[in-house]
C-alpha positions in Angstrom: 142.1 43.3 1.5 138.6 44.4 0.1 139.9 42.9 -3.2 140.4 39.3 -1.2 137.0 40.0 0.2 134.7 40.4 -3.0 136.5 37.5 -4.7 135.2 35.3 -1.9 131.9 36.5 -1.8 129.4 34.2 -4.1 127.9 35.6 -7.5 124.1 35.9 -6.3 125.8 37.4 -2.8 127.4 40.1 -4.8 124.3 40.8 -6.8 122.2 41.5 -3.4 125.0 43.8 -1.9 124.8 45.6 -5.4 121.3 46.0 -4.7 121.6 47.0 -1.2 124.1 50.0 -2.0 121.6 51.0 -4.7 119.2 51.3 -2.1 121.7 53.4 0.2 122.5 55.6 -2.7 119.3 56.7 -4.1 116.7 55.9 -1.5 114.2 53.4 -0.2 111.6 54.5 -2.8 113.1 53.5 -5.6 113.8 49.8 -4.0 110.3 49.3 -2.8 108.7 50.3 -5.9 108.1 46.4 -7.0 106.1 46.4 -3.4 102.4 45.8 -4.1 99.9 48.3 -2.9 96.9 47.3 -1.3 94.9 47.9 -4.1 96.9 45.8 -6.0 96.5 43.0 -3.5 92.9 43.4 -3.5 92.4 43.1 -7.1 94.5 40.1 -7.2 92.5 38.2 -4.3 89.2 39.7 -6.3 90.8 37.7 -9.5 91.4 34.4 -7.5 87.7 34.1 -5.9 86.2 34.9 -9.3 87.5 31.6 -10.6 84.7 30.0 -8.4 82.1 29.5 -10.9 80.3 26.8 -9.2 80.9 25.1 -5.7 79.0 22.4 -3.4 79.9 22.1 0.3 78.3 20.9 3.3 78.3 23.0 6.6 77.8 22.6 10.1 77.4 25.9 12.1 77.5 25.7 16.2 76.6 29.2 18.0 78.3 29.5 21.9 76.8 32.3 23.9 79.5 33.2 26.6 81.2 29.9 26.0 78.4 27.5 26.1 76.9 25.9 22.7 73.5 27.5 22.2 72.3 26.0 18.9 73.7 23.7 15.8 72.6 23.8 12.1 73.8 21.5 9.1 72.8 22.2 5.3 74.1 21.6 1.8 75.1 24.5 -0.4 75.2 24.7 -4.0 75.7 27.9 -6.0 76.5 28.7 -9.6 77.4 32.1 -10.6 76.1 34.6 -11.6 73.1 34.0 -8.8 71.9 30.5 -8.5 71.7 28.8 -5.1 70.2 25.6 -3.6 70.3 25.0 0.5 69.3 21.9 1.9 68.3 22.0 5.5 68.8 18.8 7.2 69.4 19.9 11.0 67.6 21.0 13.4 64.8 20.6 10.8 64.3 19.9 7.1 64.0 22.9 4.7 65.0 23.4 1.0 66.0 27.0 -0.3 66.0 27.8 -3.8 67.1 30.6 -6.0 67.0 30.8 -9.6 66.5 33.4 -12.3 63.0 33.7 -12.4 61.6 32.7 -8.5 62.9 32.4 -4.9 61.3 29.7 -3.2 61.0 28.4 0.2 60.0 24.6 1.3 59.1 23.4 4.7 57.8 19.9 4.2 56.8 19.0 7.8 54.8 21.8 7.4 53.9 21.3 4.0 54.5 25.0 3.4 55.9 26.7 0.4 56.9 30.4 0.0 57.5 31.6 -3.6 58.9 35.1 -5.1 58.8 35.9 -8.6 61.7 37.9 -9.5 61.6 37.7 -13.2 61.6 41.1 -14.7 63.2 42.7 -11.7 66.2 44.7 -12.4 69.2 43.2 -11.8 70.2 45.3 -8.6 66.8 44.2 -7.5 67.8 40.7 -7.7 70.9 40.8 -6.2 68.8 42.5 -3.1 66.6 39.6 -2.9 69.1 36.9 -3.2 71.4 39.1 -0.5 68.3 39.1 2.2 67.7 35.3 1.4 71.0 33.9 1.5 72.6 36.4 3.9 72.1 34.3 7.2 74.1 31.3 5.5 76.7 33.4 3.9 80.2 31.4 4.3 82.6 33.8 5.6 86.4 33.3 4.2 84.9 32.5 0.8 85.6 36.1 -0.7 86.1 39.6 0.3 84.3 42.2 2.0 85.8 44.9 0.2 87.1 45.4 -3.6 89.6 47.2 -5.4 87.0 49.9 -6.2 87.4 51.5 -2.7 90.4 53.4 -4.1 92.3 55.7 -1.4 90.2 54.1 1.1 92.5 51.1 1.5 95.6 51.3 2.9 98.5 48.8 3.5 99.7 49.0 7.3 102.4 46.4 7.1 102.9 42.5 7.8 102.0 40.0 10.5 101.9 36.6 11.2 98.5 35.3 11.6 98.1 31.5 12.8 101.3 30.4 11.1 100.6 32.4 8.1 102.6 35.5 6.6 100.0 38.0 6.0 99.7 41.8 4.8 97.7 44.2 7.2 95.2 46.1 5.0 93.0 48.6 6.6 89.5 50.2 5.0 88.6 53.3 6.5 84.8 54.4 6.4 83.1 57.0 4.2 84.0 60.2 5.4 80.2 60.6 4.7 79.2 57.7 6.5 79.7 58.3 10.5 77.9 54.7 11.2 80.4 52.8 9.2 82.7 50.3 10.5 86.7 50.4 10.2 87.7 47.1 8.7 91.0 45.2 9.1 92.1 42.4 7.0 94.9 40.0 7.3 95.4 38.4 3.8 97.8 35.6 3.3 100.8 37.2 0.9 101.0 33.5 -0.7 97.6 32.1 -0.9 95.8 35.5 -1.5 93.1 34.6 1.4 91.6 36.2 4.4 93.2 34.7 7.2 91.6 37.2 9.9 89.0 40.1 9.5 87.9 42.8 12.3 85.2 45.3 12.5 85.9 48.4 14.8 83.5 51.2 15.8 85.5 54.5 15.7 89.0 53.8 16.3 89.4 51.2 18.8 85.9 49.2 19.7 86.4 46.1 18.3 82.9 44.9 17.0 83.9 41.6 15.7 86.6 39.2 14.7 86.6 36.3 12.1 89.5 33.8 11.8 89.6 31.3 9.2 92.1 28.0 9.2 92.9 24.5 7.9 92.9 26.0 4.3 92.6 23.5 1.8 93.7 24.1 -2.1 90.6 23.0 -3.7 92.0 23.8 -7.4 95.3 25.3 -8.6 95.8 29.2 -6.9 92.6 28.8 -4.9 92.8 28.1 -1.1 89.5 28.0 0.8 89.2 27.4 4.9 87.6 24.6 6.4 86.9 26.3 9.7 85.9 29.9 10.2 85.1 31.0 13.7 83.6 34.8 13.9 83.5 36.5 17.6 80.8 39.1 18.0 81.1 41.2 21.3 77.9 42.4 22.6 77.1 44.1 25.9 75.7 40.4 27.1 78.6 38.7 26.2 80.9 37.2 23.4 78.7 35.4 20.8 81.0 33.0 18.8 79.8 31.4 15.5 81.9 28.3 14.4 81.6 26.9 10.7 83.0 23.8 9.5 82.9 23.3 5.9 83.2 19.6 4.5 83.2 17.6 1.1 84.0 20.9 -1.0 83.7 20.7 -4.4 84.7 24.0 -6.5 84.0 24.0 -10.4 82.4 20.9 -10.6 79.4 19.8 -12.6 75.8 20.0 -10.8 72.8 18.0 -11.0 70.8 19.8 -14.0 67.4 20.1 -11.6 69.9 21.6 -8.6 68.4 25.4 -9.0 65.1 24.1 -10.0 61.9 23.8 -7.9 58.3 22.2 -8.4 56.4 22.8 -5.4 54.4 19.3 -4.1 51.1 19.0 -4.8 49.9 19.0 -1.2 51.7 22.0 0.1 50.1 25.5 1.0 51.5 27.9 -1.7 52.0 31.4 -0.2 53.9 34.5 -1.2 57.5 35.1 -0.3 57.4 38.7 1.5 
């Protein structure tokens, strides 16, 4: 009877049955050895994002407070690794922010004012700090990772979930023991696209501080999936604040204008030192 049943089973199914029998005989540890760790997944996602050498994108951002639209902004963002950036603001007022290897510039044409901060000669970490402070308000969440594979044993794989139709692995990054003010981070990373679909920050073990969700993913170049909509919800004592980013005209690793990261102050502008 057993022989007849086995003869009726296709070869592929027999191989699957064989693997299952080995799992039963030798335990789950050997059979799950190929399951990537949280560190492996983060490292692969990092490698994907490192393929982005430059980009250009049009951004619209709307803030909602307690369900009511409070403000809207529009800008065009140019970026080139390792730290060149240009942001051209169109609404609510025109402005330009330029960051290159020697200077950081802010230009308000309506006020005829230019701010400059020289960064040539600064240590690399100091340059990164200046760049971070200037660009942080215009960060495109979902276009990178808030953690790195260097976090080691602070990263833990917590299983799989389906989020917004994507099969995701859930990864937890626990706070440093030496920093009680640090928040716990949960990441839902699309298993196939290696893109962050959801991010949550918690104070303590269960107090949700913020949630960011990305959607409308597009494969910009082979293997690189970027969201075209990112919605962040911040929970405050005065109610929820929602930040909605809509991204259009995305170009990745394309040639940018030679003068994109250069700035020459107009002669009729007042020049001031950027703090």
